[in-house]
TORPA-4810 file (N, C-alpha, C, O; in nm, 3 decimals):
<nodes>
NODE_1_6.467_15.392_19.286_6.428_15.467_19.299_6.366_15.514_19.124_6.465_15.502_19.052_M
NODE_2_6.288_15.543_19.069_6.265_15.581_18.933_6.183_15.714_18.923_6.153_15.780_19.023_T
NODE_3_6.147_15.751_18.786_6.049_15.852_18.785_6.114_16.006_18.850_6.228_16.051_18.847_G
NODE_4_5.969_16.069_18.915_5.973_16.145_19.012_6.104_16.201_19.114_6.163_16.308_19.131_I
NODE_5_6.113_16.042_19.177_6.148_16.008_19.281_6.335_15.983_19.270_6.412_15.978_19.366_V
NODE_6_6.366_15.971_19.140_6.521_15.981_19.106_6.522_16.058_19.085_6.628_16.089_19.139_Y
NODE_7_6.465_16.208_19.008_6.495_16.348_18.990_6.507_16.408_19.077_6.604_16.483_19.092_R
NODE_8_6.413_16.396_19.162_6.441_16.452_19.325_6.522_16.432_19.435_6.524_16.516_19.526_S
NODE_9_6.588_16.335_19.438_6.708_16.295_19.506_6.824_16.380_19.515_6.845_16.456_19.420_A
NODE_10_6.902_16.381_19.613_6.955_16.437_19.614_7.130_16.402_19.545_7.174_16.287_19.547_P
NODE_11_7.209_16.513_19.489_7.341_16.408_19.437_7.363_16.339_19.519_7.342_16.224_19.481_A
NODE_12_7.395_16.343_19.617_7.496_16.253_19.695_7.413_16.155_19.852_7.395_16.185_19.970_H
NODE_13_7.384_16.037_19.770_7.296_15.969_19.924_7.382_15.924_19.982_7.496_15.891_19.948_I
NODE_14_7.304_15.918_20.124_7.419_15.844_20.277_7.355_15.618_20.208_7.267_15.552_20.151_F
NODE_15_7.475_15.614_20.271_7.489_15.490_20.240_7.599_15.425_20.344_7.711_15.473_20.361_H
NODE_16_7.545_15.304_20.412_7.645_15.257_20.485_7.684_15.065_20.465_7.614_14.980_20.409_S
NODE_17_7.780_15.053_20.515_7.794_14.924_20.527_7.840_14.901_20.665_7.860_14.984_20.754_W
NODE_18_7.857_14.726_20.668_7.906_14.648_20.832_8.002_14.642_20.759_8.016_14.624_20.638_V
NODE_19_8.106_14.668_20.887_8.277_14.596_20.908_8.319_14.524_21.016_8.355_14.578_21.121_E
NODE_20_8.318_14.416_20.999_8.379_14.276_21.073_8.498_14.294_21.087_8.585_14.332_21.009_V
NODE_21_8.502_14.248_21.248_8.695_14.212_21.269_8.700_14.079_21.258_8.613_14.005_21.307_Y
NODE_22_8.778_14.047_21.209_8.784_13.888_21.181_8.949_13.842_21.172_9.018_13.871_21.074_L
NODE_23_8.993_13.776_21.275_9.124_13.766_21.284_9.233_13.867_21.257_9.291_13.881_21.149_E
NODE_24_9.255_13.937_21.368_9.294_14.061_21.314_9.286_14.181_21.239_9.347_14.283_21.270_N
NODE_25_9.214_14.170_21.146_9.179_14.215_20.993_8.975_14.318_21.018_8.860_14.290_21.054_Q
NODE_26_9.033_14.402_20.982_8.911_14.439_20.954_8.864_14.401_20.785_8.944_14.380_20.694_W
NODE_27_8.677_14.397_20.770_8.645_14.341_20.599_8.537_14.440_20.596_8.477_14.458_20.702_Y
NODE_28_8.496_14.517_20.479_8.415_14.566_20.487_8.243_14.517_20.396_8.248_14.548_20.277_E
NODE_29_8.182_14.488_20.414_8.066_14.376_20.355_7.903_14.464_20.320_7.798_14.483_20.382_L
NODE_30_7.963_14.501_20.180_7.886_14.565_20.151_7.800_14.526_20.062_7.696_14.590_20.047_E
NODE_31_7.830_14.406_19.979_7.768_14.276_19.910_7.659_14.200_19.928_7.595_14.134_19.846_G
NODE_32_7.639_14.221_20.077_7.510_14.156_20.117_7.372_14.242_20.069_7.259_14.195_20.075_F
NODE_33_7.394_14.334_20.037_7.261_14.432_20.008_7.167_14.334_19.937_7.073_14.269_19.981_I
NODE_34_7.213_14.341_19.833_7.109_14.248_19.730_7.165_14.077_19.772_7.272_14.041_19.819_L
NODE_35_7.043_13.997_19.732_7.047_13.840_19.702_7.142_13.821_19.575_7.189_13.906_19.499_D
NODE_36_7.156_13.685_19.578_7.228_13.596_19.485_7.106_13.590_19.379_7.120_13.636_19.266_E
NODE_37_7.039_13.557_19.402_6.928_13.514_19.290_6.853_13.656_19.237_6.799_13.657_19.127_E
NODE_38_6.853_13.782_19.331_6.799_13.936_19.223_6.899_13.960_19.123_6.890_13.997_19.006_Y
NODE_39_7.050_13.915_19.234_7.162_13.969_19.078_7.166_13.894_19.022_7.145_13.941_18.910_L
NODE_40_7.189_13.726_19.008_7.146_13.621_18.853_7.089_13.699_18.737_7.141_13.721_18.627_K
NODE_41_6.922_13.752_18.806_6.827_13.802_18.758_6.865_13.910_18.677_6.891_13.907_18.557_K
NODE_42_6.865_14.001_18.750_6.929_14.158_18.687_7.052_14.104_18.548_7.051_14.156_18.436_L
NODE_43_7.126_14.018_18.582_7.260_13.986_18.526_7.180_13.880_18.388_7.258_13.851_18.297_Q
NODE_44_7.066_13.838_18.379_7.003_13.725_18.255_6.922_13.871_18.207_6.892_13.856_18.088_K
NODE_45_6.888_13.969_18.243_6.757_14.075_18.166_6.894_14.130_18.117_6.890_14.120_17.994_R
NODE_46_7.029_14.190_18.158_7.098_14.238_18.078_7.233_14.212_18.033_7.344_14.263_18.049_Y
NODE_47_7.177_14.098_17.962_7.295_14.001_17.938_7.451_14.064_17.801_7.558_14.014_17.769_T
NODE_48_7.394_14.163_17.770_7.490_14.225_17.647_7.586_14.315_17.783_7.695_14.359_17.745_K
NODE_49_7.563_14.331_17.879_7.627_14.442_17.973_7.727_14.357_17.991_7.691_14.240_17.996_C
NODE_50_7.859_14.381_18.005_8.003_14.287_18.036_8.106_14.419_18.119_8.208_14.386_18.178_N
NODE_51_8.080_14.507_18.116_8.175_14.609_18.226_8.090_14.676_18.336_8.017_14.605_18.405_G
NODE_52_8.097_14.824_18.357_8.006_14.857_18.440_7.874_14.854_18.447_7.815_14.807_18.350_P
NODE_53_7.795_14.906_18.566_7.692_14.848_18.545_7.614_14.964_18.655_7.672_14.968_18.763_F
NODE_54_7.534_15.026_18.647_7.457_15.075_18.748_7.310_15.134_18.728_7.273_15.213_18.642_C
NODE_55_7.224_15.067_18.844_7.089_15.048_18.818_7.040_14.953_18.940_7.125_14.892_19.004_G
NODE_56_6.907_14.942_18.972_6.853_14.846_19.063_6.914_14.780_19.156_6.920_14.663_19.192_Y
NODE_57_6.967_14.903_19.197_7.062_14.867_19.332_7.196_14.851_19.337_7.259_14.851_19.443_G
NODE_58_7.253_14.834_19.208_7.374_14.755_19.169_7.483_14.902_19.128_7.429_15.003_19.082_V
NODE_59_7.587_14.900_19.143_7.698_15.015_19.091_7.813_14.940_19.080_7.869_14.944_19.190_A
NODE_60_7.871_14.879_19.006_7.983_14.793_19.014_8.073_14.814_18.826_8.023_14.825_18.714_V
NODE_61_8.191_14.812_18.863_8.295_14.795_18.750_8.277_14.679_18.655_8.285_14.680_18.533_K
NODE_62_8.253_14.580_18.737_8.238_14.426_18.681_8.126_14.368_18.689_8.110_14.292_18.784_D
NODE_63_8.048_14.381_18.620_7.865_14.347_18.624_7.850_14.219_18.637_7.770_14.167_18.715_F
NODE_64_7.954_14.136_18.533_7.941_13.982_18.558_8.011_13.909_18.678_7.978_13.798_18.720_R
NODE_65_8.117_13.992_18.731_8.174_13.945_18.823_8.202_14.013_18.970_8.309_14.025_19.029_N
NODE_66_8.066_14.054_19.013_8.048_14.182_19.149_8.139_14.070_19.238_8.150_13.948_19.220_P
NODE_67_8.214_14.180_19.365_8.277_14.082_19.466_8.165_14.085_19.572_8.155_14.167_19.663_T
NODE_68_8.100_14.004_19.549_7.957_13.999_19.695_8.004_13.925_19.768_8.001_13.974_19.881_I
NODE_69_8.066_13.793_19.766_8.070_13.643_19.844_8.210_13.677_19.943_8.307_13.743_19.905_D
NODE_70_8.196_13.627_20.053_8.282_13.683_20.144_8.385_13.539_20.109_8.362_13.418_20.104_F
NODE_71_8.489_13.610_20.092_8.626_13.483_20.151_8.717_13.533_20.244_8.794_13.442_20.274_N
NODE_72_8.741_13.624_20.298_8.842_13.687_20.372_8.876_13.800_20.294_8.992_13.838_20.277_R
NODE_73_8.757_13.865_20.236_8.753_13.974_20.163_8.638_14.112_20.159_8.529_14.105_20.216_N
NODE_74_8.683_14.231_20.082_8.629_14.301_20.096_8.459_14.264_20.002_8.457_14.198_19.898_N
NODE_75_8.382_14.299_20.043_8.288_14.307_19.946_8.207_14.411_19.924_8.193_14.491_20.017_T
NODE_76_8.133_14.433_19.794_8.107_14.496_19.730_7.960_14.532_19.601_7.994_14.510_19.485_Y
NODE_77_7.859_14.567_19.614_7.784_14.586_19.490_7.717_14.754_19.479_7.617_14.789_19.416_I
NODE_78_7.780_14.811_19.535_7.747_14.944_19.516_7.910_15.010_19.484_7.912_15.122_19.432_Q
NODE_79_7.984_14.971_19.501_8.081_15.041_19.512_8.112_15.179_19.420_8.200_15.253_19.464_S
NODE_80_8.079_15.198_19.360_8.091_15.285_19.205_8.011_15.422_19.321_8.083_15.520_19.342_E
NODE_81_7.909_15.421_19.369_7.847_15.440_19.436_7.881_15.555_19.528_7.816_15.659_19.537_G
NODE_82_8.010_15.519_19.607_8.040_15.587_19.713_8.155_15.708_19.681_8.264_15.708_19.624_I
NODE_83_8.090_15.787_19.734_8.216_15.892_19.678_8.228_15.987_19.834_8.246_16.108_19.826_T
NODE_84_8.218_15.928_19.955_8.272_15.998_20.037_8.270_15.867_20.182_8.185_15.779_20.200_Q
NODE_85_8.374_15.893_20.254_8.371_15.832_20.337_8.358_15.923_20.455_8.426_16.024_20.470_D
NODE_86_8.248_15.870_20.555_8.244_15.952_20.702_8.299_15.890_20.805_8.258_15.942_20.910_F
NODE_87_8.385_15.788_20.827_8.450_15.707_20.899_8.375_15.644_20.981_8.295_15.581_20.911_G
NODE_88_8.352_15.621_21.107_8.315_15.474_21.184_8.192_15.530_21.314_8.237_15.579_21.417_I
NODE_89_8.097_15.521_21.303_7.994_15.513_21.392_7.939_15.410_21.457_7.916_15.302_21.402_Y
NODE_90_7.903_15.447_21.633_7.851_15.332_21.706_7.736_15.323_21.657_7.682_15.213_21.650_D
NODE_91_7.674_15.436_21.615_7.528_15.468_21.604_7.456_15.553_21.502_7.480_15.673_21.497_C
NODE_92_7.389_15.509_21.439_7.327_15.581_21.321_7.308_15.706_21.374_7.344_15.799_21.302_P
NODE_93_7.243_15.743_21.525_7.227_15.890_21.576_7.342_15.982_21.542_7.344_16.099_21.502_D
NODE_94_7.450_15.880_21.574_7.542_15.974_21.577_7.609_16.063_21.440_7.659_16.173_21.416_N
NODE_95_7.581_15.967_21.389_7.620_15.959_21.231_7.534_16.055_21.160_7.592_16.116_21.070_L
NODE_96_7.413_16.085_21.178_7.295_16.198_21.164_7.313_16.331_21.215_7.277_16.438_21.167_L
NODE_97_7.370_16.307_21.314_7.419_16.425_21.398_7.526_16.517_21.353_7.537_16.640_21.360_K
NODE_98_7.594_16.437_21.310_7.738_16.457_21.268_7.674_16.529_21.112_7.654_16.650_21.106_A
NODE_99_7.653_16.457_21.021_7.626_16.445_20.898_7.467_16.457_20.855_7.404_16.372_20.917_H
NODE_100_7.374_16.544_20.761_7.247_16.508_20.760_7.237_16.481_20.583_7.345_16.483_20.524_H
NODE_101_7.157_16.466_20.531_7.057_16.422_20.411_7.107_16.522_20.354_7.147_16.583_20.454_Q
NODE_102_7.154_16.631_20.204_7.120_16.775_20.227_7.002_16.763_20.140_7.004_16.695_20.037_E
NODE_103_6.878_16.844_20.189_6.778_16.769_20.097_6.667_16.933_20.130_6.710_16.985_20.233_M
NODE_104_6.583_16.991_20.090_6.511_17.098_20.123_6.400_16.997_20.192_6.390_16.880_20.158_S
NODE_105_6.300_17.075_20.317_6.210_17.066_20.387_6.076_17.010_20.274_5.996_16.931_20.324_L
NODE_106_6.062_17.036_20.173_5.958_16.981_20.113_6.056_16.862_20.040_6.007_16.750_20.053_I
NODE_107_6.139_16.864_19.992_6.166_16.740_19.945_6.193_16.640_20.027_6.175_16.527_19.982_K
NODE_108_6.260_16.660_20.220_6.233_16.574_20.256_6.094_16.556_20.348_6.110_16.547_20.470_A
NODE_109_6.005_16.553_20.313_5.831_16.566_20.327_5.787_16.462_20.275_5.722_16.360_20.298_L
NODE_110_5.877_16.554_20.148_5.792_16.439_19.974_5.821_16.300_20.001_5.739_16.209_20.000_A
NODE_111_5.998_16.286_20.036_6.060_16.143_20.030_5.960_16.088_20.136_5.866_16.016_20.102_Y
NODE_112_5.980_16.120_20.249_5.919_16.078_20.397_5.743_16.027_20.380_5.673_15.943_20.437_K
NODE_113_5.724_16.106_20.295_5.520_16.047_20.286_5.529_15.964_20.157_5.476_15.854_20.144_Y
NODE_114_5.609_16.035_20.051_5.580_15.934_19.915_5.713_15.862_19.879_5.730_15.745_19.912_I
NODE_115_5.791_15.920_19.825_5.936_15.886_19.780_5.948_15.745_19.861_5.922_15.649_19.788_G
NODE_116_5.984_15.708_20.006_6.018_15.583_20.070_5.883_15.486_20.031_5.891_15.363_20.020_R
NODE_117_5.763_15.564_20.014_5.690_15.438_20.012_5.674_15.407_19.865_5.611_15.304_19.841_H
NODE_118_5.723_15.481_19.756_5.697_15.445_19.598_5.834_15.324_19.556_5.828_15.226_19.481_L
NODE_119_5.967_15.382_19.647_6.061_15.268_19.647_6.010_15.139_19.691_5.975_15.058_19.605_M
NODE_120_5.997_15.102_19.851_5.972_15.022_19.871_5.858_14.912_19.773_5.883_14.795_19.742_N
NODE_121_5.747_14.979_19.742_5.643_14.982_19.673_5.727_14.848_19.513_5.724_14.728_19.483_Y
NODE_122_5.802_15.003_19.449_5.883_14.898_19.364_6.013_14.787_19.391_6.083_14.718_19.317_N
NODE_123_6.008_14.804_19.498_6.080_14.675_19.491_6.012_14.559_19.541_6.078_14.456_19.525_V
NODE_124_5.872_14.538_19.611_5.811_14.428_19.667_5.738_14.426_19.501_5.749_14.306_19.474_K
NODE_125_5.684_14.479_19.400_5.698_14.463_19.303_5.811_14.384_19.208_5.777_14.277_19.157_K
NODE_126_5.915_14.425_19.190_5.996_14.351_19.109_6.022_14.174_19.204_6.040_14.071_19.141_M
NODE_127_6.018_14.178_19.336_6.027_14.101_19.419_5.918_13.977_19.319_5.949_13.874_19.260_R
NODE_128_5.799_14.038_19.335_5.689_13.955_19.246_5.717_13.872_19.104_5.694_13.756_19.071_R
NODE_129_5.772_13.976_19.040_5.776_13.960_18.900_5.858_13.883_18.882_5.832_13.786_18.810_V
NODE_130_5.956_13.895_18.928_6.127_13.826_18.928_6.078_13.695_19.020_6.079_13.585_18.964_H
NODE_131_6.046_13.701_19.128_6.099_13.559_19.232_5.926_13.473_19.244_5.921_13.359_19.291_Y
NODE_132_5.803_13.541_19.199_5.640_13.539_19.236_5.633_13.509_19.377_5.603_13.396_19.415_G
NODE_133_5.665_13.632_19.482_5.668_13.648_19.579_5.529_13.756_19.568_5.485_13.811_19.669_I
</nodes>
């Protein structure tokens, strides 16, 4: 998110992750959101950052070594952006009935018809620049 979309966004944004039950243990897998090549390019762009980093879909304590590879562990790429856990829901519709994103009608419409399209455009643009896609 950039510009007016970022400034207009709610203070707290919904985020979700996958939980997998494997060999009698639950694992939280949120590190899958960004592909490895994207992360490497981001790390190359910000070579001087050796601690926390927040931006471009990443919010971690250790930018050089985020826990994104699964080896019977929890994985995160936006761990520092998670401020509240609403629990487990079998269906996104059930979550949204119990909790809703706080924003005015005008902001909701602006996001629906403008903001999300700008964010998708920026992602496509970034991928073209970095990957030649």
